[in-house]
PATOR-916700 format. One record per residue: residue in three letters; x negated, y negated, z negated of N, C-alpha, C, O in turn. Coordinates in steps of 0.1 Angstrom, whole numbers, padded with zeros to 4 digits, always signed. Layout:
% PATOR-916700
ALAXYZXYZXYZXYZ ...
***
This chain:
% PATOR-916700
MET+0623-0180-0920+0620-0167-0915+0614-0158-0926+0605-0162-0933 PRO+0619-0146-0927+0614-0137-0938+0599-0134-0936+0595-0131-0925 GLN+0592-0133-0948+0578-0129-0947+0576-0115-0950+0585-0108-0956 ILE+0565-0109-0946+0562-0095-0949+0560-0094-0964+0554-0102-0970 GLU+0564-0082-0969+0562-0080-0983+0548-0074-0986+0543-0066-0979 ASP+0542-0080-0997+0529-0076-1001+0530-0063-1009+0540-0061-1017 HIS+0520-0055-1008+0518-0044-1017+0517-0049-1032+0511-0059-1034 PRO+0524-0043-1042+0524-0048-1055+0510-0050-1061+0508-0058-1070 LEU+0500-0042-1056+0487-0043-1062+0477-0051-1053+0465-0052-1056 ARG+0482-0058-1043+0473-0064-1033+0464-0075-1040+0452-0074-1038 TYR+0470-0084-1047+0463-0095-1053+0454-0090-1064+0442-0094-1066 ARG+0459-0080-1072+0451-0075-1083+0438-0068-1078+0427-0070-1083 LEU+0440-0060-1067+0428-0053-1062+0418-0062-1055+0406-0061-1056 ALA+0423-0073-1048+0415-0082-1042+0407-0090-1052+0395-0093-1051 ASN+0414-0094-1063+0407-0102-1074+0397-0094-1081+0387-0099-1087 GLU+0399-0081-1082+0389-0072-1089+0375-0073-1083+0365-0072-1090 LEU+0374-0076-1070+0361-0077-1064+0353-0089-1069+0341-0090-1067 HIS+0361-0099-1074+0354-0112-1079+0355-0113-1094+0353-0124-1099 ALA+0359-0102-1101+0362-0104-1115+0349-0104-1124+0350-0109-1135 ARG+0338-0099-1119+0326-0098-1127+0314-0106-1120+0305-0099-1115 PRO+0315-0119-1119+0304-0127-1113+0291-0126-1121+0291-0124-1133 PHE+0280-0129-1114+0268-0129-1120+0267-0142-1129+0273-0152-1125 PRO+0261-0141-1141+0260-0153-1149+0250-0163-1143+0241-0159-1135 SER+0251-0176-1146+0241-0186-1142+0231-0188-1154+0236-0192-1165 MET+0218-0187-1152+0209-0189-1162+0198-0198-1158+0194-0199-1146 ARG+0192-0205-1167+0181-0214-1164+0168-0209-1170+0168-0199-1177 ALA+0157-0215-1165+0144-0212-1171+0139-0225-1177+0138-0236-1171 PRO+0135-0225-1190+0134-0213-1199+0148-0210-1206+0156-0219-1209 SER+0150-0197-1209+0161-0193-1216+0159-0179-1222+0149-0173-1218 THR+0168-0174-1230+0167-0161-1237+0180-0154-1235+0191-0160-1237 ALA+0179-0141-1233+0191-0133-1233+0190-0121-1242+0179-0115-1243 ALA+0201-0118-1249+0201-0106-1258+0212-0097-1252+0223-0101-1249 TYR+0209-0084-1251+0217-0075-1244+0220-0063-1253+0211-0058-1260 LEU+0232-0058-1252+0236-0047-1261+0246-0038-1253+0256-0043-1247 ALA+0244-0025-1253+0254-0015-1248+0258-0005-1258+0250+0000-1265 ILE+0271-0003-1260+0277+0005-1270+0285+0016-1264+0293+0014-1255 LYS+0283+0028-1269+0290+0040-1264+0295+0049-1275+0288+0050-1285 ARG+0307+0055-1273+0311+0065-1283+0303+0077-1282+0299+0081-1271 PRO+0299+0084-1293+0291+0096-1292+0297+0107-1284+0290+0114-1277 GLU+0310+0109-1285+0317+0120-1278+0330+0114-1272+0336+0105-1278 GLY+0334+0120-1261+0347+0116-1255+0348+0101-1251+0358+0095-1253 ALA+0336+0096-1247+0336+0081-1244+0345+0077-1233+0351+0066-1233 ALA+0347+0086-1223+0355+0082-1211+0370+0081-1215+0378+0074-1209 ALA+0374+0089-1225+0388+0089-1230+0390+0082-1243+0400+0084-1250 ARG+0381+0073-1246+0382+0066-1259+0394+0056-1259+0400+0053-1249 ASP+0396+0052-1271+0407+0041-1274+0400+0028-1271+0393+0022-1279 ARG+0404+0022-1259+0397+0009-1255+0402-0002-1263+0397-0013-1263 ALA+0413+0000-1271+0418-0011-1279+0408-0014-1290+0407-0025-1295 ALA+0401-0003-1295+0391-0005-1305+0379-0014-1300+0374-0022-1307 ASP+0376-0012-1287+0365-0020-1281+0370-0035-1281+0362-0044-1284 MET+0382-0037-1277+0388-0051-1276+0388-0057-1290+0385-0069-1292 GLU+0392-0050-1300+0392-0055-1314+0378-0059-1319+0376-0069-1326 HIS+0368-0051-1315+0354-0054-1319+0350-0067-1312+0343-0075-1318 LEU+0353-0069-1299+0350-0081-1292+0357-0093-1299+0350-0103-1301 ILE+0369-0092-1302+0377-0103-1308+0371-0106-1321+0371-0118-1325 ALA+0366-0097-1329+0360-0099-1342+0348-0109-1340+0346-0117-1348 LEU+0340-0106-1329+0329-0115-1327+0333-0129-1322+0328-0139-1326 LEU+0343-0129-1314+0348-0142-1309+0354-0151-1320+0352-0163-1321 ASP+0361-0144-1330+0368-0151-1341+0357-0158-1350+0360-0168-1356 ARG+0345-0152-1351+0335-0158-1359+0331-0172-1354+0326-0181-1361 HIS+0333-0174-1341+0329-0187-1335+0341-0195-1330+0340-0206-1324 GLY+0353-0191-1333+0365-0198-1329+0367-0198-1314+0373-0207-1309 ALA+0362-0188-1307+0363-0187-1293+0376-0182-1288+0382-0174-1296 PRO+0381-0185-1277+0394-0180-1272+0393-0165-1269+0382-0160-1266 HIS+0405-0158-1270+0405-0144-1268+0407-0140-1253+0412-0149-1246 PRO+0403-0129-1249+0406-0124-1235+0420-0120-1233+0427-0119-1243 GLN+0424-0119-1221+0438-0114-1218+0440-0100-1223+0430-0092-1222 PRO+0452-0096-1227+0454-0082-1231+0450-0072-1219+0454-0075-1208 GLY+0443-0062-1223+0439-0052-1213+0428-0056-1204+0425-0049-1194 ALA+0421-0067-1207+0410-0072-1199+0398-0062-1199+0396-0056-1210 THR+0391-0061-1189+0379-0053-1188+0366-0061-1187+0355-0056-1186 HIS+0368-0074-1188+0356-0083-1188+0360-0096-1195+0371-0100-1196 TYR+0350-0103-1200+0352-0116-1207+0339-0125-1205+0328-0120-1204 PHE+0342-0138-1204+0331-0147-1202+0334-0160-1209+0345-0166-1206 GLY+0326-0164-1218+0329-0176-1226+0318-0180-1235+0308-0173-1237 ARG+0320-0191-1242+0310-0197-1251+0312-0191-1265+0324-0191-1270 ILE+0302-0188-1273+0302-0185-1287+0291-0192-1293+0279-0189-1292 GLY+0294-0203-1300+0284-0212-1305+0275-0218-1294+0280-0223-1285 ARG+0262-0216-1296+0253-0222-1286+0250-0211-1275+0242-0214-1266 HIS+0256-0200-1276+0253-0189-1266+0265-0188-1256+0276-0192-1259 THR+0262-0183-1245+0273-0179-1235+0273-0164-1236+0263-0157-1235 LEU+0285-0158-1237+0287-0144-1239+0294-0138-1226+0304-0143-1221 LYS+0288-0127-1222+0295-0119-1211+0297-0105-1216+0288-0099-1221 TRP+0310-0101-1216+0314-0087-1221+0320-0080-1210+0328-0085-1202 GLU+0316-0067-1208+0322-0058-1198+0325-0045-1204+0318-0039-1212 SER+0337-0039-1200+0341-0026-1204+0339-0017-1192+0344-0019-1181 HIS+0331-0006-1194+0329+0004-1183+0335+0017-1187+0341+0019-1197 THR+0333+0027-1178+0339+0040-1180+0336+0046-1193+0345+0051-1200 GLU+0323+0046-1197+0318+0053-1209+0313+0043-1220+0310+0048-1231 PHE+0312+0030-1217+0305+0021-1226+0310+0007-1224+0316+0004-1214 VAL+0306-0002-1233+0308-0016-1232+0295-0023-1233+0286-0018-1240 THR+0294-0034-1227+0281-0042-1228+0284-0056-1232+0294-0062-1229 TYR+0274-0062-1239+0274-0076-1244+0261-0082-1239+0251-0077-1242 THR+0262-0094-1232+0251-0101-1229+0253-0116-1234+0262-0122-1230 ALA+0244-0120-1243+0245-0133-1249+0232-0141-1245+0221-0136-1247 TYR+0234-0152-1238+0222-0160-1234+0223-0174-1238+0234-0180-1239 THR+0212-0181-1240+0211-0194-1244+0199-0201-1238+0189-0195-1235 ASP+0200-0214-1236+0188-0222-1231+0177-0222-1242+0180-0223-1254 GLY+0165-0223-1237+0154-0224-1246+0148-0211-1250+0154-0200-1248 LEU+0136-0212-1256+0128-0200-1260+0124-0202-1275+0121-0213-1280 SER+0124-0190-1282+0118-0191-1295+0103-0192-1295+0097-0188-1285 SER+0097-0197-1305+0082-0199-1305+0075-0185-1305+0064-0184-1300 ARG+0082-0175-1311+0076-0162-1311+0082-0153-1300+0094-0152-1299 PRO+0074-0148-1290+0080-0141-1279+0088-0128-1284+0082-0121-1293 PHE+0099-0126-1279+0108-0115-1283+0110-0114-1298+0109-0104-1304 ASP+0113-0126-1303+0116-0127-1318+0129-0119-1321+0139-0122-1314 PRO+0129-0110-1331+0141-0103-1334+0153-0112-1338+0164-0108-1338 ALA+0149-0124-1342+0160-0134-1346+0168-0138-1334+0180-0142-1336 ASP+0163-0136-1322+0171-0139-1310+0183-0130-1309+0193-0133-1302 PHE+0182-0118-1315+0193-0108-1315+0204-0111-1325+0214-0104-1326 GLU+0201-0121-1334+0211-0123-1345+0224-0130-1340+0233-0132-1348 VAL+0225-0133-1327+0238-0136-1322+0248-0125-1324+0260-0128-1325 PHE+0243-0113-1326+0252-0102-1329+0249-0099-1344+0239-0092-1347 PRO+0258-0103-1353+0255-0101-1368+0254-0087-1372+0260-0078-1366 GLU+0247-0084-1382+0244-0070-1387+0257-0063-1391+0259-0052-1387 HIS+0265-0070-1399+0278-0063-1403+0287-0061-1392+0295-0051-1392 TRP+0287-0070-1382+0295-0067-1370+0290-0055-1362+0298-0047-1357 LEU+0277-0054-1361+0271-0043-1354+0274-0030-1362+0277-0019-1355 ALA+0274-0030-1375+0277-0018-1383+0292-0014-1381+0295-0002-1383 GLU+0301-0023-1377+0315-0019-1375+0318-0016-1361+0330-0014-1357 ALA+0308-0014-1352+0310-0011-1338+0317+0002-1336+0314+0012-1343 PRO+0327+0003-1327+0334+0016-1325+0325+0025-1316+0330+0029-1305 GLY+0313+0028-1320+0304+0036-1312+0290+0034-1317+0288+0029-1328 VAL+0281+0039-1309+0267+0037-1312+0259+0030-1301+0264+0029-1290 ARG+0248+0024-1305+0240+0017-1295+0233+0027-1285+0226+0036-1289 ILE+0236+0025-1272+0229+0033-1262+0216+0026-1258+0207+0033-1254 THR+0216+0013-1258+0204+0005-1256+0206-0009-1260+0218-0014-1261 SER+0196-0016-1262+0196-0031-1264+0183-0037-1259+0173-0030-1259 ALA+0183-0049-1256+0171-0055-1250+0171-0070-1252+0181-0077-1254 LEU+0159-0076-1253+0156-0090-1253+0150-0094-1240+0140-0087-1236 ILE+0154-0104-1234+0149-0108-1221+0145-0123-1222+0152-0132-1225 ARG+0132-0125-1219+0126-0138-1220+0124-0144-1206+0117-0138-1198 ILE+0130-0155-1203+0130-0161-1190+0122-0174-1191+0126-0183-1197 THR+0111-0174-1183+0102-0185-1184+0099-0191-1170+0100-0183-1160 PRO+0096-0204-1169+0092-0209-1155+0078-0205-1152+0070-0203-1160 TRP+0076-0204-1139+0063-0200-1134+0052-0211-1137+0055-0223-1135 LYS+0040-0207-1141+0029-0216-1143+0018-0213-1133+0016-0220-1123 ASP+0012-0201-1134+0002-0196-1125+0001-0181-1127+0006-0175-1136 THR-0007-0175-1117-0008-0161-1118-0015-0156-1130-0012-0146-1136 ASP-0026-0163-1134-0034-0159-1146-0025-0159-1159-0026-0150-1167 THR-0017-0170-1160-0008-0170-1172+0002-0159-1172+0004-0153-1183 THR+0008-0156-1161+0017-0145-1160+0011-0132-1163+0016-0123-1171 ARG-0001-0130-1158-0008-0117-1160-0012-0116-1175-0011-0105-1181 ASP-0017-0127-1181-0021-0126-1195-0009-0123-1204-0010-0116-1214 ARG+0003-0129-1201+0015-0127-1209+0019-0112-1208+0023-0106-1218 ILE+0019-0107-1196+0023-0093-1195+0013-0084-1203+0018-0074-1209 ALA+0000-0087-1202-0009-0079-1210-0007-0080-1225-0009-0070-1232 GLU-0002-0091-1229+0000-0093-1244+0013-0087-1249+0014-0082-1260 TRP+0023-0088-1240+0037-0084-1245+0040-0069-1243+0049-0064-1249 PHE+0033-0062-1233+0038-0049-1230+0026-0039-1231+0015-0042-1231 VAL+0030-0026-1232+0021-0015-1232+0015-0013-1218+0023-0010-1209 ALA+0002-0014-1217-0004-0014-1204-0002-0001-1196+0000-0001-1184 GLU-0001+0011-1203+0000+0023-1196+0013+0026-1190+0015+0034-1181 SER+0024+0019-1194+0037+0021-1189+0044+0009-1184+0055+0010-1179 VAL+0038-0002-1184+0044-0015-1179+0047-0014-1164+0038-0009-1157 ALA+0058-0018-1160+0062-0020-1146+0064-0035-1143+0070-0042-1150 VAL+0058-0039-1132+0058-0053-1128+0060-0054-1113+0056-0046-1105 ALA+0068-0064-1109+0071-0066-1095+0075-0080-1092+0082-0087-1100 ARG+0071-0085-1081+0077-0097-1075+0090-0093-1068+0090-0084-1060 VAL+0101-0100-1071+0114-0096-1066+0121-0107-1058+0118-0119-1060 LEU+0131-0103-1050+0139-0112-1042+0131-0123-1035+0133-0135-1036 ASP+0121-0118-1027+0113-0127-1019+0106-0137-1027+0107-0149-1024 ASP+0099-0133-1038+0091-0142-1047+0100-0151-1055+0095-0162-1059 ALA+0112-0148-1057+0121-0156-1066+0116-0155-1080+0118-0165-1088 ALA+0111-0144-1084+0107-0142-1098+0097-0130-1099+0096-0122-1090 VAL+0090-0130-1110+0082-0118-1114+0088-0112-1126+0090-0119-1136 VAL+0092-0099-1125+0098-0092-1136+0089-0082-1142+0081-0075-1135 ALA+0090-0079-1155+0081-0070-1161+0088-0063-1173+0096-0070-1180 GLY+0085-0050-1176+0091-0043-1187+0084-0030-1188+0080-0024-1178 ASP+0083-0025-1200+0076-0012-1202+0086-0001-1207+0082+0011-1209 PHE+0099-0004-1208+0109+0006-1212+0106+0013-1225+0109+0024-1227 ARG+0099+0006-1234+0096+0011-1247+0104+0003-1258+0107-0009-1256 ILE+0108+0010-1268+0116+0003-1279+0106-0003-1289+0097+0004-1294 ASP+0107-0016-1291+0098-0023-1300+0102-0021-1315+0112-0015-1318 PRO+0093-0025-1324+0096-0023-1338+0110-0028-1343+0115-0023-1353 ALA+0116-0038-1336+0129-0043-1340+0140-0035-1334+0152-0037-1337 GLY+0137-0025-1326+0147-0016-1320+0152-0020-1306+0162-0015-1302 HIS+0145-0029-1300+0150-0034-1287+0139-0032-1276+0127-0031-1279 LEU+0144-0031-1263+0135-0031-1252+0131-0046-1249+0138-0055-1253 ARG+0121-0048-1241+0117-0061-1237+0116-0062-1222+0110-0053-1216 PHE+0121-0073-1217+0119-0076-1203+0115-0091-1202+0120-0100-1209 ALA+0105-0094-1193+0101-0107-1190+0104-0111-1176+0102-0103-1167 VAL+0110-0123-1174+0113-0128-1161+0106-0141-1159+0110-0151-1166 THR+0097-0142-1150+0090-0154-1148+0095-0160-1134+0094-0153-1124 VAL+0101-0172-1135+0109-0177-1124+0101-0187-1115+0095-0196-1121 ALA+0102-0186-1102+0096-0196-1093+0104-0209-1094+0116-0209-1098 PRO+0097-0220-1091+0103-0234-1093+0116-0236-1086+0125-0243-1090 ASP+0117-0230-1074+0129-0233-1065+0140-0222-1066+0149-0222-1058 THR+0139-0213-1076+0149-0203-1078+0161-0208-1085+0160-0215-1096 GLY+0173-0206-1079+0185-0211-1085+0190-0204-1097+0186-0193-1100 GLU+0199-0210-1104+0205-0204-1117+0212-0191-1114+0211-0182-1122 ARG+0219-0191-1103+0227-0179-1100+0218-0167-1097+0220-0156-1100 ARG+0207-0170-1090+0197-0160-1087+0190-0155-1099+0188-0143-1100 ILE+0187-0163-1108+0181-0159-1121+0191-0150-1128+0187-0139-1133 GLY+0203-0154-1129+0213-0145-1135+0215-0132-1129+0217-0122-1135 ARG+0213-0131-1115+0214-0119-1108+0202-0110-1112+0204-0098-1113 VAL+0190-0115-1113+0179-0107-1116+0180-0101-1130+0178-0090-1133 VAL+0185-0110-1140+0186-0105-1154+0197-0094-1154+0195-0084-1161 GLN+0208-0096-1148+0218-0086-1148+0214-0073-1142+0217-0062-1147 ARG+0206-0073-1131+0201-0061-1125+0191-0054-1135+0192-0041-1136 LEU+0183-0061-1142+0175-0055-1152+0183-0048-1163+0180-0037-1167 CYS+0193-0054-1168+0202-0048-1178+0209-0036-1172+0210-0026-1180 GLU+0213-0036-1160+0220-0025-1154+0210-0013-1152+0214-0002-1155 ILE+0198-0016-1148+0188-0005-1146+0185+0002-1159+0185+0014-1160 GLU+0184-0006-1170+0181+0000-1183+0193+0008-1188+0191+0019-1193 THR+0205+0002-1187+0217+0009-1192+0220+0022-1185+0222+0032-1191 TYR+0220+0022-1171+0223+0034-1164+0212+0044-1165+0214+0056-1164 LYS+0199+0039-1166+0188+0049-1169+0191+0056-1182+0189+0068-1183 SER+0195+0049-1192+0197+0055-1205+0209+0064-1205+0209+0075-1211 MET+0219+0060-1198+0231+0069-1197+0228+0082-1189+0233+0093-1193 SER+0220+0081-1179+0217+0093-1171+0208+0102-1178+0208+0114-1176 MET+0199+0097-1188+0191+0105-1196+0199+0114-1205+0193+0123-1211 LEU+0211+0110-1208+0219+0119-1216+0221+0133-1210+0222+0143-1216 GLY+0222+0133-1196+0223+0145-1189+0210+0154-1190+0211+0166-1191 PHE+0199+0147-1191+0186+0154-1193+0186+0160-1207+0181+0172-1208 SER+0191+0153-1217+0191+0159-1230+0200+0171-1231+0197+0181-1237 ARG+0211+0170-1224+0221+0182-1223+0214+0194-1216+0216+0205-1221 ALA+0207+0191-1205+0200+0202-1198+0190+0209-1207+0188+0221-1206 ARG+0182+0201-1214+0172+0207-1223+0178+0215-1234+0173+0226-1238 GLU+0189+0211-1239+0196+0218-1250+0201+0232-1245+0201+0242-1252 MET+0206+0232-1232+0212+0244-1227+0202+0254-1221+0205+0265-1220 SER+0190+0249-1218+0180+0257-1211+0177+0270-1219+0176+0281-1212 PRO+0174+0270-1232+0171+0283-1238+0182+0293-1237+0179+0305-1234 ARG+0194+0289-1240+0205+0298-1239+0208+0303-1225+0212+0314-1223 MET+0206+0294-1215+0207+0298-1201+0197+0309-1198+0200+0319-1190 GLY+0185+0308-1203+0175+0318-1200+0179+0332-1206+0177+0342-1200 GLU+0185+0331-1218+0189+0344-1225+0201+0350-1217+0201+0362-1214 LEU+0210+0342-1213+0222+0347-1205+0217+0353-1191+0222+0363-1187 ASP+0207+0346-1185+0202+0350-1172+0196+0364-1174+0198+0373-1165 ALA+0188+0366-1184+0182+0379-1186+0192+0390-1189+0191+0401-1184 GLN+0203+0387-1197+0213+0396-1200+0221+0400-1187+0224+0412-1185 LEU+0224+0390-1179+0231+0392-1167+0223+0401-1157+0229+0410-1151 SER+0210+0398-1156+0202+0406-1147+0201+0420-1152+0202+0430-1144 GLY+0199+0422-1165+0199+0436-1170+0212+0444-1168+0212+0455-1165 MET+0223+0437-1170+0236+0443-1169+0238+0447-1154+0243+0458-1151 ILE+0234+0439-1145+0236+0442-1131+0227+0454-1127+0231+0462-1119 GLY+0215+0454-1133+0206+0465-1130+0212+0478-1135+0211+0488-1128 ASP+0218+0478-1147+0224+0490-1152+0236+0495-1144+0239+0507-1144 MET+0243+0486-1137+0254+0490-1129+0251+0499-1117+0259+0506-1112 THR+0238+0499-1114+0234+0508-1102+0233+0522-1106+0233+0531-1097 GLY+0232+0525-1119+0232+0539-1124+0245+0543-1131+0255+0535-1130 GLU+0245+0554-1137+0257+0559-1143+0255+0561-1158+0263+0567-1165 ALA+0244+0555-1163+0241+0557-1178+0250+0548-1186+0253+0552-1198 THR+0255+0537-1181+0264+0528-1189+0278+0530-1184+0281+0530-1172 ARG+0287+0531-1193+0301+0533-1190+0307+0520-1185+0303+0509-1189 ALA+0316+0521-1176+0323+0509-1170+0329+0500-1181+0329+0488-1180 GLU+0335+0507-1191+0342+0499-1202+0332+0491-1209+0335+0479-1213 ASP+0320+0496-1212+0310+0488-1219+0304+0477-1211+0302+0466-1216 THR+0302+0480-1198+0297+0470-1189+0308+0458-1188+0304+0447-1188 LEU+0320+0462-1187+0331+0452-1186+0331+0443-1198+0333+0431-1197 LYS+0330+0449-1210+0330+0441-1222+0318+0431-1222+0320+0419-1226 SER+0306+0435-1219+0295+0426-1218+0297+0415-1208+0293+0404-1210 LEU+0302+0420-1196+0304+0410-1185+0314+0399-1189+0312+0388-1186 LEU+0325+0403-1195+0335+0393-1199+0329+0383-1209+0332+0371-1208 SER+0321+0388-1218+0314+0379-1228+0305+0369-1221+0305+0357-1224 ILE+0297+0374-1212+0287+0365-1205+0295+0355-1196+0292+0343-1196 SER+0305+0360-1189+0313+0352-1180+0320+0341-1188+0320+0329-1183 ALA+0326+0344-1199+0333+0334-1207+0323+0324-1212+0327+0312-1212 GLU+0312+0328-1216+0302+0318-1221+0297+0309-1210+0295+0297-1212 LEU+0294+0315-1199+0290+0307-1187+0301+0297-1183+0298+0285-1180 GLU+0313+0301-1182+0324+0292-1178+0325+0281-1188+0328+0269-1185 SER+0323+0284-1201+0324+0274-1212+0313+0263-1210+0315+0251-1211 MET+0301+0268-1207+0290+0259-1205+0292+0250-1192+0288+0239-1192 VAL+0297+0256-1182+0300+0249-1170+0311+0238-1173+0309+0226-1169 ALA+0321+0241-1180+0332+0232-1184+0326+0220-1192+0330+0209-1191 GLN+0318+0224-1202+0312+0214-1211+0302+0205-1205+0300+0193-1210 SER+0295+0209-1195+0285+0201-1189+0288+0195-1176+0281+0186-1171 SER+0299+0199-1169+0302+0194-1156+0304+0179-1155+0299+0172-1146 TYR+0311+0173-1165+0313+0159-1165+0299+0152-1167+0296+0142-1160 ARG+0292+0156-1177+0279+0149-1180+0269+0150-1168+0263+0140-1165 PHE+0268+0162-1162+0259+0163-1151+0264+0155-1139+0256+0149-1132 GLY+0277+0155-1137+0282+0147-1126+0280+0132-1128+0277+0124-1119 ALA+0282+0127-1141+0280+0113-1144+0265+0110-1143+0262+0099-1138 THR+0256+0119-1146+0242+0117-1145+0238+0114-1131+0230+0105-1128 GLU+0244+0122-1122+0241+0120-1107+0246+0106-1103+0239+0100-1095 ALA+0257+0102-1107+0262+0089-1104+0254+0078-1109+0251+0068-1102 TYR+0250+0079-1122+0242+0069-1128+0228+0068-1122+0223+0057-1120 LYS+0222+0079-1118+0209+0079-1111+0210+0072-1098+0201+0064-1095 SER+0221+0073-1091+0222+0066-1078+0223+0051-1081+0218+0043-1073 ILE+0230+0047-1092+0231+0033-1095+0217+0027-1098+0214+0016-1094 VAL+0210+0035-1106+0196+0030-1110+0188+0028-1097+0182+0017-1096 GLN+0188+0037-1088+0180+0036-1076+0185+0024-1067+0177+0017-1061 GLN+0198+0023-1067+0204+0012-1059+0200-0002-1064+0197-0011-1057 ARG+0201-0003-1078+0198-0016-1084+0183-0020-1082+0180-0032-1081 ILE+0174-0010-1083+0160-0013-1080+0158-0017-1066+0150-0026-1063 GLU+0165-0010-1057+0163-0013-1042+0167-0027-1039+0160-0033-1031 VAL+0178-0032-1045+0183-0045-1041+0174-0056-1047+0175-0068-1043 LEU+0165-0053-1056+0155-0063-1061+0145-0066-1050+0138-0076-1051 ARG+0143-0057-1041+0133-0060-1030+0119-0062-1036+0114-0073-1034 GLU+0114-0052-1043+0102-0053-1050+0090-0055-1041+0089-0050-1029 GLN+0080-0062-1046+0067-0063-1040+0057-0062-1051+0059-0067-1062 ARG+0045-0057-1048+0035-0054-1059+0029-0067-1064+0028-0077-1057 PHE+0027-0067-1077+0021-0079-1084+0008-0074-1091+0008-0066-1099 GLN-0004-0080-1086-0016-0077-1093-0020-0063-1094-0026-0058-1103 GLY-0016-0055-1084-0019-0041-1084-0012-0032-1094-0015-0020-1095 ARG-0002-0038-1101+0005-0030-1111+0016-0021-1104+0020-0024-1093 GLN+0020-0011-1112+0031-0002-1107+0044-0010-1107+0047-0018-1116 THR+0052-0007-1096+0065-0014-1095+0075-0006-1103+0072+0005-1109 PHE+0087-0011-1104+0098-0004-1112+0101+0009-1104+0104+0019-1111 SER+0101+0009-1091+0105+0021-1084+0094+0032-1086+0097+0044-1087 GLU+0081+0028-1087+0070+0037-1089+0071+0043-1104+0069+0054-1106 PHE+0075+0034-1113+0077+0039-1127+0087+0049-1127+0085+0060-1134 MET+0098+0047-1121+0109+0057-1121+0105+0069-1114+0109+0080-1118 MET+0098+0068-1103+0093+0080-1096+0085+0089-1104+0086+0101-1104 ARG+0076+0083-1113+0067+0091-1121+0074+0096-1134+0071+0107-1138 ARG+0082+0088-1140+0087+0091-1154+0102+0095-1154+0106+0104-1162 TYR+0110+0090-1145+0124+0092-1145+0129+0102-1136+0137+0111-1139 ASP+0124+0102-1123+0128+0112-1113+0126+0126-1117+0135+0134-1115 PRO+0115+0130-1124+0114+0144-1128+0125+0148-1138+0129+0160-1137 ALA+0129+0139-1146+0140+0143-1156+0153+0145-1148+0161+0154-1151 MET+0155+0137-1138+0167+0138-1130+0167+0151-1122+0178+0157-1119 ARG+0155+0155-1117+0154+0168-1110+0157+0180-1119+0162+0190-1115 THR+0153+0178-1132+0156+0189-1141+0171+0190-1143+0176+0201-1144 VAL+0178+0179-1144+0192+0180-1145+0199+0186-1133+0207+0195-1135 GLN+0194+0183-1121+0200+0189-1109+0197+0203-1109+0205+0211-1105 SER+0185+0207-1113+0181+0221-1113+0189+0229-1123+0194+0240-1120 SER+0192+0224-1134+0200+0230-1145+0214+0232-1140+0220+0242-1142 ARG+0219+0222-1133+0233+0223-1128+0234+0234-1118+0243+0242-1118 GLU+0225+0234-1108+0225+0244-1098+0223+0258-1104+0230+0268-1100 ARG+0214+0259-1114+0212+0272-1120+0224+0278-1127+0227+0289-1126 LEU+0230+0269-1134+0242+0273-1142+0253+0277-1132+0260+0287-1135 ASN+0255+0270-1122+0266+0274-1112+0262+0287-1105+0271+0295-1102 ALA+0249+0289-1102+0245+0301-1096+0247+0313-1105+0251+0324-1101 MET+0245+0311-1118+0247+0322-1128+0262+0325-1129+0265+0337-1130 ALA+0270+0315-1129+0285+0318-1129+0289+0325-1117+0298+0334-1118 ASP+0283+0322-1105+0287+0329-1093+0282+0344-1094+0289+0353-1089 ARG+0270+0346-1099+0265+0360-1101+0274+0368-1110+0277+0380-1107 ALA+0279+0362-1121+0287+0369-1130+0300+0373-1123+0306+0383-1125 MET+0305+0364-1114+0318+0366-1107+0316+0378-1097+0324+0387-1096 ARG+0304+0378-1090+0301+0389-1081+0299+0402-1088+0303+0412-1083 ALA+0293+0401-1100+0291+0413-1108+0305+0419-1112+0306+0431-1112 GLY+0314+0411-1115+0328+0415-1118+0334+0422-1106+0341+0432-1107 GLU+0332+0417-1094+0337+0423-1082+0331+0437-1079+0337+0446-1075 LEU+0318+0437-1082+0311+0450-1080+0316+0461-1090+0318+0472-1087 LEU+0318+0456-1102+0323+0465-1113+0337+0470-1109+0340+0482-1111 ARG+0345+0461-1104+0359+0465-1100+0358+0476-1089+0366+0485-1089 THR+0349+0473-1079+0347+0483-1068+0343+0497-1074+0348+0507-1069 ARG+0334+0496-1083+0329+0509-1089+0340+0516-1096+0341+0529-1094 VAL+0348+0509-1103+0360+0516-1110+0369+0522-1100+0374+0533-1101 ASP+0372+0514-1089+0381+0519-1079+0376+0532-1072+0384+0541-1070 VAL+0363+0532-1070+0357+0544-1063+0358+0556-1073+0362+0567-1068 GLU+0355+0553-1085+0356+0564-1095+0370+0570-1097+0372+0579-1104 
***
């Protein structure tokens, strides 16, 4: 009896949902994390260069290569396990190994990524982090470690996933150039759950850093937007009288409109991506199911105080820019009406 024909993408799309599983990690262990992005045009980059860079790292350890066109990889490199993922604008590397160095957050833990290999990266570092995963001892020990390892005024701490672990981080770059996260794991927490916590922390940091690119763009544009806003307001005011000729007004209006449209075109992708990344940050924190630890601020509270105002600035700049472009368009319609009447 003939069978129904499958859509040609059916299996590929179904398997995509299971293509990026959470890693399994033990306590004690250490993870080194790296995210690389092209400075410009990252979404349209040559992804073959990303693959070549990954293969260069794998070849150092004689590890097997990923399939052509792969967007993720999971395998052993020496004593480490490597997880590599390709995203829309960046690629990420997570290397983790059992055991802890005697020095907390030792820069040597990042040497799984050799210096000359890093120098040949097809892009720049958007963030990197060292994550120290330790078994739970007692509340006092965890509190003392947090006080020793992190800056008190900015550290965020929380019990997560129904007391599966206590996570901490201050989102500051240490002298070696990395962020630090500590994960203190309850005795009955499984390896998959530990891996899930670690990956969520990496995602929060990465998408936070990516969304802050929109904040940088908004601050760069703000002075010029203020100048154009004043020019546009003055020009519209002059249109109510007859002191300025329509030809002169049209020339000024075309110049302002062209610059506004250029700014909209140059910023629309970044502002849109910032909104998407912000949503991911909020969602990743939400799924951790935070509970307060020792009266410290949680990750959600840290973001509310330090991160959310930056995101509101981006949203405000986006709305202001679009409103100015609309005003310029309406000014053009008014000018056309004036010419018609005359």
